[in-house]
C-alpha positions as CSV (number, residue, x, y, z in Angstrom):
1,M,18.1,50.7,-206.7
2,S,21.1,53.0,-206.3
3,R,24.3,51.7,-204.5
4,T,23.8,54.5,-201.9
5,R,20.3,53.2,-201.1
6,A,21.5,49.6,-200.8
7,Q,24.4,50.7,-198.5
8,A,21.9,52.6,-196.3
9,W,19.7,49.6,-195.9
10,I,22.7,47.5,-194.8
11,T,23.9,50.1,-192.3
12,D,20.3,50.5,-191.0
13,G,20.3,46.8,-190.2
14,L,17.8,45.7,-192.8
15,V,20.0,43.1,-194.4
16,S,21.0,39.7,-193.1
17,V,23.4,37.0,-194.4
18,D,22.8,33.4,-193.4
19,G,20.5,34.7,-190.5
20,L,23.0,37.2,-189.2
21,R,22.7,40.9,-189.5
22,A,25.2,42.4,-192.1
23,V,27.1,45.1,-190.2
24,R,28.8,46.8,-193.1
25,P,28.4,47.0,-196.9
26,S,31.9,45.6,-197.5
27,V,31.2,42.3,-195.8
28,K,32.3,39.3,-198.0
29,V,29.6,36.8,-198.8
30,R,30.2,33.1,-199.3
31,L,29.0,31.2,-202.4
32,G,25.5,30.0,-201.7
33,A,24.8,32.4,-198.9
34,A,21.2,33.4,-198.1
35,V,20.8,37.1,-198.2
36,V,17.5,38.6,-196.9
37,V,16.5,42.2,-197.3
38,T,13.6,43.7,-195.3
39,L,12.4,46.6,-197.3
40,P,11.2,49.6,-195.5
41,A,7.4,49.9,-195.7
42,A,7.6,53.2,-197.7
43,T,9.9,51.8,-200.3
44,P,8.5,52.3,-203.8
45,L,8.8,49.1,-205.9
46,R,9.7,49.5,-209.6
47,E,7.0,48.2,-211.9
48,A,7.7,45.9,-214.8
49,P,8.8,47.7,-218.0
50,R,5.7,49.1,-219.8
51,A,5.1,49.1,-223.5
52,E,5.5,52.6,-225.0
53,E,4.9,53.7,-228.5
54,L,8.4,54.9,-229.4
55,P,10.0,55.3,-232.8
56,L,12.4,52.4,-233.5
57,E,14.5,51.9,-236.7
58,I,14.2,48.2,-237.4
59,I,17.1,46.5,-239.1
60,Y,15.9,42.9,-239.0
61,E,12.9,41.0,-237.6
62,D,11.6,37.5,-237.6
63,D,10.0,35.1,-235.1
64,D,13.2,34.7,-233.2
65,L,15.2,38.0,-233.4
66,L,14.7,41.7,-233.6
67,A,17.5,44.1,-234.4
68,V,17.2,47.9,-234.1
69,N,19.5,50.8,-235.0
70,K,19.7,52.5,-231.6
71,P,20.1,56.3,-231.7
72,A,22.6,58.1,-229.5
73,G,20.9,59.5,-226.3
74,M,18.4,56.6,-225.9
75,V,18.8,54.2,-223.0
76,V,18.7,50.5,-223.7
77,H,16.6,49.3,-220.8
78,P,14.8,50.8,-217.8
79,S,16.8,51.6,-214.6
80,F,16.2,53.6,-211.4
81,R,17.3,56.7,-213.3
82,N,15.5,56.0,-216.6
83,V,12.2,54.3,-216.0
84,S,10.7,54.9,-219.4
85,G,11.5,56.0,-223.0
86,T,14.0,53.1,-223.4
87,V,14.6,50.8,-226.3
88,L,13.0,47.9,-224.3
89,N,9.9,50.0,-223.8
90,G,9.6,50.5,-227.5
91,V,10.3,46.9,-228.2
92,L,7.5,45.8,-225.9
93,W,5.1,48.1,-227.8
94,R,6.1,46.5,-231.1
95,L,5.5,43.1,-229.6
96,R,2.2,44.1,-227.8
97,N,0.2,41.7,-229.9
98,K,2.5,38.8,-229.1
99,P,1.8,38.3,-225.3
100,G,3.8,35.1,-225.1
101,V,7.1,36.7,-226.3
102,R,9.6,37.7,-223.7
103,P,12.3,39.8,-225.3
104,G,15.9,39.5,-224.0
105,L,18.8,41.8,-224.8
106,V,21.6,40.0,-226.5
107,S,23.8,43.0,-226.7
108,R,23.9,46.3,-224.8
109,L,25.1,49.8,-225.8
110,D,25.9,52.9,-223.7
111,K,23.3,55.6,-223.8
112,D,25.4,57.8,-226.1
113,T,26.6,55.0,-228.4
114,S,24.5,54.4,-231.5
115,G,24.1,51.3,-233.8
116,V,23.1,47.7,-233.9
117,L,21.2,46.4,-230.9
118,L,20.1,42.7,-231.0
119,I,17.1,41.4,-229.0
120,A,16.2,37.7,-228.8
121,L,12.5,36.9,-228.8
122,S,12.8,33.6,-226.9
123,S,15.0,32.2,-224.1
124,G,16.1,29.4,-226.5
125,A,17.3,31.9,-229.1
126,H,19.0,34.0,-226.4
127,A,20.8,30.9,-224.9
128,R,22.0,29.7,-228.4
129,I,23.5,33.1,-229.2
130,Q,25.3,33.2,-225.9
131,R,26.8,29.8,-226.7
132,D,27.8,31.0,-230.1
133,A,29.4,34.0,-228.7
134,K,31.5,32.0,-226.2
135,A,32.5,29.8,-229.2
136,G,33.7,32.8,-231.1
137,R,31.0,32.6,-233.8
138,V,29.6,36.1,-233.1
139,T,31.5,39.2,-234.4
140,K,30.8,42.8,-233.2
141,E,32.3,45.6,-235.2
142,Y,32.3,49.3,-234.3
143,V,33.3,52.5,-235.9
144,A,35.0,55.2,-233.8
145,I,36.3,58.7,-234.6
146,V,39.3,59.4,-232.3
147,R,41.6,62.3,-231.6
148,G,45.1,61.6,-232.8
149,T,46.7,59.0,-235.0
150,P,46.7,55.4,-233.9
151,R,50.1,53.8,-234.4
152,P,50.6,51.2,-235.7
153,P,47.6,51.7,-238.1
154,R,46.4,48.2,-237.4
155,G,46.8,46.2,-234.1
156,T,45.4,44.6,-231.0
157,I,44.9,46.2,-227.6
158,T,45.0,43.7,-224.7
159,L,44.9,45.9,-221.6
160,P,43.1,44.3,-218.6
161,L,40.1,46.2,-217.3
162,K,38.1,46.5,-214.0
163,H,35.7,48.9,-212.3
164,D,37.4,51.9,-210.7
165,P,37.4,51.3,-206.9
166,A,36.8,55.0,-206.4
167,D,33.9,55.3,-208.9
168,R,32.1,52.1,-210.0
169,R,30.7,54.0,-213.0
170,R,34.1,54.2,-214.5
171,I,36.4,51.4,-216.0
172,V,40.1,51.6,-215.5
173,V,43.1,49.6,-216.8
174,A,44.6,47.5,-214.0
175,D,47.0,44.6,-213.7
176,D,44.4,42.6,-211.7
177,G,41.6,43.4,-214.2
178,A,39.7,41.0,-216.5
179,P,41.5,40.0,-219.7
180,S,40.2,42.3,-222.5
181,E,41.0,42.4,-226.2
182,T,40.1,44.9,-229.0
183,R,41.3,44.7,-232.6
184,Y,41.5,48.0,-234.5
185,R,42.2,49.3,-238.0
186,V,42.7,52.9,-239.1
187,V,40.5,53.7,-242.1
188,W,41.6,57.3,-242.6
189,R,43.0,60.2,-240.7
190,G,42.9,64.0,-241.1
191,D,42.4,67.3,-239.4
192,G,43.6,65.8,-236.1
193,Y,41.0,63.0,-236.2
194,S,41.2,59.3,-237.3
195,L,38.3,57.0,-238.2
196,V,39.0,53.6,-236.7
197,E,37.2,50.2,-237.1
198,C,37.2,48.2,-233.9
199,E,36.3,44.5,-233.3
200,L,35.4,43.3,-229.8
201,V,37.1,40.0,-229.0
202,T,35.9,40.3,-225.4
203,G,32.9,42.4,-224.4
204,R,33.8,44.3,-221.2
205,T,31.9,47.4,-220.1
206,H,33.2,50.5,-221.9
207,Q,35.9,48.4,-223.4
208,I,36.5,50.2,-226.7
209,R,36.3,53.6,-225.0
210,V,38.9,52.8,-222.4
211,H,41.2,50.8,-224.6
212,L,41.4,53.7,-227.2
213,A,41.8,56.4,-224.5
214,A,44.5,54.4,-222.6
215,S,46.4,54.0,-225.9
216,G,46.4,57.8,-226.4
217,W,43.6,58.0,-228.9
218,P,40.4,59.1,-226.9
219,I,37.1,58.9,-228.8
220,A,36.0,62.4,-229.9
221,G,33.4,63.8,-227.5
222,D,33.9,61.1,-224.8
223,R,33.4,63.2,-221.6
224,V,34.3,60.3,-219.3
225,Y,37.5,59.0,-220.8
226,G,38.5,61.9,-223.0
227,A,37.1,65.4,-223.3
228,T,34.2,67.2,-224.8
229,D,34.4,68.1,-228.5
230,S,32.8,71.1,-230.2
231,S,32.3,68.9,-233.3
232,I,30.1,66.3,-231.7
233,A,27.8,66.3,-228.7
234,R,28.5,62.7,-227.6
235,Q,31.2,60.0,-227.9
236,A,31.7,59.3,-231.6
237,L,31.2,55.5,-231.3
238,H,28.8,53.5,-233.5
239,A,28.1,49.7,-233.4
240,W,27.9,49.3,-237.2
241,R,27.9,45.5,-237.8
242,M,27.1,42.2,-236.0
243,T,27.7,38.9,-237.7
244,L,26.4,35.6,-236.3
245,P,24.7,32.3,-237.2
246,H,20.9,32.5,-236.9
247,P,20.1,30.8,-233.6
248,V,17.4,28.6,-235.2
249,S,18.1,28.3,-239.0
250,R,21.9,28.5,-238.5
251,E,22.2,30.5,-241.6
252,P,24.8,33.3,-241.6
253,L,23.2,36.6,-240.5
254,R,24.8,40.1,-241.0
255,L,23.2,43.0,-239.3
256,E,24.4,46.5,-240.3
257,A,23.4,50.0,-239.2
258,P,24.4,53.0,-241.3
259,L,26.7,55.6,-239.6
260,S,24.7,58.1,-237.6
261,R,24.2,61.6,-239.0
262,D,26.4,63.4,-236.4
263,M,29.3,61.0,-236.9
264,Q,28.8,61.1,-240.7
265,A,29.0,64.9,-240.6
266,L,32.2,64.9,-238.5
267,A,33.7,62.3,-240.9
268,E,32.9,64.4,-243.9
269,R,34.4,67.5,-242.4
270,C,37.6,65.7,-241.5
271,Q,37.9,64.1,-244.9
272,S,37.4,67.4,-246.7
273,A,40.4,68.7,-244.8
274,L,42.7,66.0,-246.3
């Protein structure tokens, strides 16, 4: 549901907390509170995600894992704005002959970010990867094309992040935000752009986009944290490699997605200007 709809239900008296009517959306809720929502009779309920025959570029697949190279412009999972045509819909189609399999997203990417997306095919595999990630055994590496020249050419950005109180869709740097860490390295620079490799140490929403923009090097084409760019129609960010121990065999696993065509074209144009 949208936040606006949820707020309307609260102000309309349809939500109670511990048996008492919630009088405003900003009310604080104690740990363990019982929240009851009485849905209006005409409220349409979202159906479970449906299997859809969609083209997916498979990077890796076995009985426990499925990795795809997500294209820019494709949403990862259904939401109230995008009920179909998502990666999850396509994954369900691919697994349509395995009714007992319940895919779970291990990683998530913004709609306009391309690259490696990992899906666990069992709750056990999903939980094991989460434990490995907390233990620092999962590495996520990205490639970004930014405006400007990062200095120093290699470093670590540790700006704390939180949701913008004025717009929950945006992330901002704030002293009271969650600790966040991104490592970066400049690969080349030219024609006003730089190609940067980034490694996520923490995995906050929009972390790389905000960290680079706040440092003075916005990602090319990022309309939210930078500006539009005539050279690329979306933010030039690509999840190019994920390294982790296999959740079952424990063998090292490296998943890589080749750079998307639009980013490759921009990189080639910039390099030709060197």
